[in-house]
C-alpha positions as CSV (number, residue, x, y, z in Angstrom):
1,X,0.0,0.1,0.0
2,X,1.4,3.5,-0.9
3,X,1.7,6.0,1.8
4,X,-0.9,8.3,-0.1
5,X,-4.0,6.7,-1.6
6,X,-6.8,7.9,-3.9
7,X,-10.4,7.8,-3.3
8,X,-10.6,5.4,-6.2
9,X,-8.3,3.0,-4.6
10,X,-10.1,3.2,-1.3
11,X,-13.6,2.6,-2.8
12,X,-12.2,-0.4,-4.5
13,X,-10.5,-1.8,-1.3
14,X,-13.2,-1.0,1.1
15,X,-14.5,-4.3,2.6
16,X,-11.2,-6.1,2.6
17,X,-10.7,-8.0,5.8
18,X,-7.3,-6.4,6.7
19,X,-8.2,-2.7,5.9
20,X,-9.0,-0.4,8.6
21,X,-10.2,3.2,7.8
22,X,-9.8,5.8,10.4
23,X,-11.2,9.3,10.8
24,X,-8.3,11.3,12.3
25,X,-10.0,14.8,12.2
26,X,-8.9,17.2,14.8
27,X,-9.6,20.9,15.0
28,X,-8.1,24.0,16.6
29,X,-10.1,25.1,19.6
30,X,-10.9,28.5,17.8
31,X,-12.5,26.6,14.9
32,X,-15.6,25.9,17.1
33,X,-15.9,22.5,15.4
34,X,-16.5,19.1,17.2
35,X,-14.7,16.5,15.4
36,X,-16.4,13.6,17.2
37,X,-19.9,15.0,16.5
38,X,-19.1,15.6,12.9
39,X,-17.7,11.9,12.8
40,X,-21.0,10.7,14.1
41,X,-23.1,12.7,11.7
42,X,-21.1,11.5,8.6
43,X,-18.0,9.4,7.9
44,X,-16.7,7.1,5.2
45,X,-18.4,3.8,5.8
46,X,-16.7,1.5,8.2
47,X,-14.4,4.2,9.5
48,X,-13.5,4.3,13.3
49,X,-12.7,7.6,15.1
50,X,-9.3,8.1,16.5
51,X,-10.0,11.1,18.7
52,X,-6.5,12.7,18.2
53,X,-7.4,15.4,20.7
54,X,-7.4,12.8,23.6
55,X,-4.5,10.9,22.2
56,X,-1.7,12.7,24.2
57,X,0.4,12.3,27.4
58,X,-1.9,13.4,30.3
59,X,1.3,13.9,32.4
60,X,3.0,16.4,30.0
61,X,3.1,20.1,30.8
62,X,3.0,21.0,27.0
63,X,-0.3,20.6,25.1
64,X,-0.6,17.9,22.3
65,X,2.5,15.9,23.6
66,X,2.8,12.4,22.1
67,X,1.4,9.7,24.3
68,X,3.5,7.0,26.0
69,X,3.7,3.9,24.0
70,X,1.5,1.7,26.4
71,X,-1.3,4.3,26.2
72,X,-1.1,4.5,22.4
73,X,-1.1,0.8,22.1
74,X,-4.1,0.4,24.2
75,X,-6.1,3.1,22.2
76,X,-5.2,1.4,18.9
77,X,-6.4,-2.0,20.2
78,X,-9.6,-0.6,21.3
79,X,-10.1,0.8,17.8
80,X,-9.5,-2.6,16.3
81,X,-6.3,-1.5,14.8
82,X,-3.8,-4.3,15.2
83,X,-0.7,-5.9,14.0
84,X,-1.2,-6.8,10.4
85,X,-3.9,-4.1,9.6
86,X,-3.7,-2.0,6.7
87,X,-4.6,1.4,8.1
88,X,-6.0,4.3,5.9
89,X,-6.3,7.5,7.6
90,X,-8.3,10.7,6.6
91,X,-9.4,14.0,8.1
92,X,-11.8,16.9,7.2
93,X,-9.6,19.5,9.0
94,X,-8.1,22.7,8.0
95,X,-4.8,21.5,9.8
96,X,-4.6,18.3,7.9
97,X,-4.6,16.3,11.1
98,X,-4.3,12.9,9.4
99,X,-0.6,13.6,9.1
100,X,-0.3,13.6,13.0
101,X,-2.0,10.3,13.2
102,X,0.2,8.9,10.5
103,X,3.4,10.3,12.3
104,X,2.2,8.6,15.7
105,X,1.4,5.3,14.1
106,X,4.8,5.1,12.2
107,X,6.7,6.2,15.4
108,X,5.1,3.4,17.3
109,X,5.9,0.7,14.8
110,X,2.9,0.4,12.3
111,X,4.3,0.1,8.9
112,X,1.4,-0.3,6.5
113,X,-0.1,3.2,7.0
114,X,-1.5,5.5,4.3
115,X,-3.3,8.8,4.0
116,X,-6.4,9.4,1.9
117,X,-5.5,12.0,-0.7
118,X,-8.0,14.9,-0.5
119,X,-9.5,13.6,2.8
120,X,-13.2,13.6,3.4
121,X,-13.7,16.8,1.5
122,X,-12.7,15.3,-1.8
123,X,-14.5,12.0,-0.9
124,X,-17.7,13.9,-0.3
125,X,-17.3,16.2,-3.6
126,X,-17.2,13.0,-5.5
127,X,-20.4,12.1,-4.1
128,X,-19.1,8.7,-2.4
129,X,-21.1,7.0,0.2
130,X,-21.2,8.2,3.8
131,X,-22.8,6.7,6.9
132,X,-23.8,8.1,10.4
133,X,-23.2,6.8,13.8
134,X,-20.3,5.0,15.2
135,X,-18.3,2.0,14.3
136,X,-16.9,-0.5,16.8
137,X,-14.5,-3.1,15.6
138,X,-13.3,-6.3,17.5
139,X,-10.3,-5.3,19.6
140,X,-6.9,-6.4,18.1
141,X,-3.3,-6.6,19.5
142,X,-1.2,-3.7,18.7
143,X,2.6,-4.1,19.3
144,X,4.1,-0.6,19.9
145,X,7.8,-0.2,19.1
146,X,9.1,2.8,20.5
147,X,11.3,5.1,18.1
148,X,13.2,7.3,20.5
149,X,15.0,9.2,17.6
150,X,11.7,10.3,16.0
151,X,11.1,13.2,18.4
152,X,13.1,16.3,19.5
153,X,12.8,17.9,23.0
154,X,13.4,21.5,23.9
155,X,17.0,20.7,25.3
156,X,18.0,19.0,22.0
157,X,16.7,21.9,19.9
158,X,18.8,24.3,22.1
159,X,21.7,22.2,21.6
160,X,21.1,22.3,17.9
161,X,21.3,26.0,17.8
162,X,25.0,25.6,18.6
163,X,25.7,22.5,16.3
164,X,23.5,23.5,13.4
165,X,23.5,19.7,12.6
166,X,19.8,19.6,11.8
167,X,18.0,22.1,10.0
168,X,14.6,23.5,11.6
169,X,11.6,23.8,9.5
170,X,8.5,25.8,10.7
171,X,5.1,24.9,9.2
172,X,3.2,27.9,10.7
173,X,1.9,30.9,8.5
174,X,4.4,33.5,7.6
175,X,2.7,36.1,9.7
176,X,3.0,33.6,12.8
177,X,6.6,32.7,11.8
178,X,7.7,36.3,11.6
179,X,6.1,37.6,14.6
180,X,3.7,40.0,12.8
181,X,0.8,38.0,14.0
182,X,0.6,37.3,17.8
183,X,0.5,33.7,19.1
184,X,-3.2,32.9,20.1
185,X,-2.0,31.1,23.2
186,X,-1.9,33.2,26.3
187,X,1.7,33.8,27.5
188,X,3.3,32.5,24.4
189,X,5.6,34.8,22.6
190,X,5.6,35.8,18.8
191,X,8.3,34.9,16.4
192,X,10.3,31.7,15.6
193,X,13.4,29.7,16.7
194,X,16.6,31.1,15.5
195,X,17.9,29.9,12.2
196,X,14.6,28.3,11.3
197,X,13.1,28.2,7.8
198,X,9.5,28.9,7.1
199,X,7.4,26.5,4.8
200,X,3.7,26.9,5.6
201,X,2.0,23.5,5.3
202,X,-0.8,24.8,3.2
203,X,1.7,25.3,0.4
204,X,1.8,21.5,0.0
205,X,-1.8,21.2,-1.0
206,X,-3.8,21.7,-4.2
207,X,-7.2,23.5,-4.5
208,X,-9.2,20.3,-3.9
209,X,-7.2,19.4,-0.8
210,X,-5.0,16.7,-2.3
211,X,-1.2,16.9,-1.9
212,X,0.7,18.5,-4.6
213,X,2.3,16.0,-7.0
214,X,5.4,14.2,-5.6
215,X,7.6,15.6,-8.3
216,X,6.9,19.2,-7.1
217,X,7.7,18.6,-3.4
218,X,11.5,18.9,-3.4
219,X,11.3,22.2,-5.3
220,X,8.6,23.6,-2.7
221,X,11.1,22.9,0.1
222,X,14.0,24.3,-1.8
223,X,12.1,27.5,-2.6
224,X,11.7,28.0,1.1
225,X,15.5,27.6,1.6
226,X,15.5,24.2,3.1
227,X,18.5,21.9,2.3
228,X,17.2,18.4,1.8
229,X,20.7,17.1,1.9
230,X,20.7,17.8,5.8
231,X,18.7,16.2,8.5
232,X,15.7,18.2,9.4
233,X,13.5,18.9,12.6
234,X,10.1,20.0,11.7
235,X,8.1,22.2,14.1
236,X,4.8,24.2,14.2
237,X,2.6,25.6,16.8
238,X,1.7,22.4,18.7
239,X,3.2,19.5,16.8
240,X,0.4,18.9,14.4
241,X,1.0,20.7,11.0
242,X,4.8,19.8,11.5
243,X,3.6,16.4,10.7
244,X,2.4,17.5,7.3
245,X,5.9,18.4,6.4
246,X,7.3,15.1,7.6
247,X,4.7,13.1,5.6
248,X,5.4,15.2,2.6
249,X,9.1,14.6,2.8
250,X,8.5,10.8,3.4
251,X,6.6,10.8,0.0
252,X,9.9,11.8,-1.6
253,X,12.1,9.4,0.3
254,X,13.3,11.9,2.8
255,X,13.2,10.0,6.2
256,X,15.9,11.7,8.3
257,X,13.3,13.9,9.6
258,X,12.3,14.4,13.4
259,X,9.5,16.3,15.2
260,X,9.9,19.0,17.8
261,X,6.9,17.8,19.5
262,X,6.6,20.7,22.0
263,X,6.9,23.1,18.9
264,X,6.3,26.7,19.5
265,X,3.7,26.2,22.2
266,X,6.6,25.1,24.3
267,X,9.4,27.3,22.9
268,X,7.6,30.5,22.9
269,X,6.3,30.2,26.3
270,X,9.7,29.7,27.9
271,X,11.3,33.3,28.6
272,X,14.6,31.7,28.5
273,X,14.7,30.3,24.9
274,X,16.1,32.8,22.2
275,X,13.5,34.0,19.7
276,X,13.5,36.1,16.4
277,X,10.6,38.3,15.8
278,X,9.6,40.3,12.9
279,X,12.4,39.0,10.7
280,X,12.1,36.1,7.9
281,X,15.2,34.3,6.7
282,X,15.9,35.2,3.1
């Protein structure tokens, strides 16, 4: 199974015994949207709801921190996502949250994981079938294999400022990145991590919500000043849209990519971290 699958492919595969379809929609608080309610109202037939907003480490001080392996495994088992499953993720979210689900599943050992290109919006525009209610599948064993190198913490990002070993790529909007637009979170400064490059995640999508052709992706990163010959750290506001960058890079075979999970919600809230405001790297 390719990492990015079409609606035509999914329609043809629906009903296969090893296929699991997952609604991984998650929305920013300010959107006023309820992902669980929207799932119950209409979802792709057979899809289960992942509830990404609740799939976090409850002990962490920073919002949206990746959960521990045991918690992640138990949630996947309860959803019926187990060893040997082919998992197709989709969302109906402005922040393309299926990429976050893809990143977590890959980080914890799932290998046959794909994203539905264009998500629920494209599926609905093509007038493909939808169903209401909830789907409950039989629990399956999910073996979680931790990948400690997949994430970067604040201390590691600080150390990287001196070493320059990994290039930092920020998925937020140019206005948020430059500091021209204040951060929406109380107590979080504006600006960006010194030396970071800015590639707004929205630039990776076409008008119908599908990803840009794979052949265009390296050029999009190059135009943002990103050197794909170097290892990368992706960042954003809270570790969500940074995963879009990681997924797009995986599509072109770029795998030495890590995620700063705390992202700007952690960095910007710490008065001691260095910040650049109102300047955008050339």
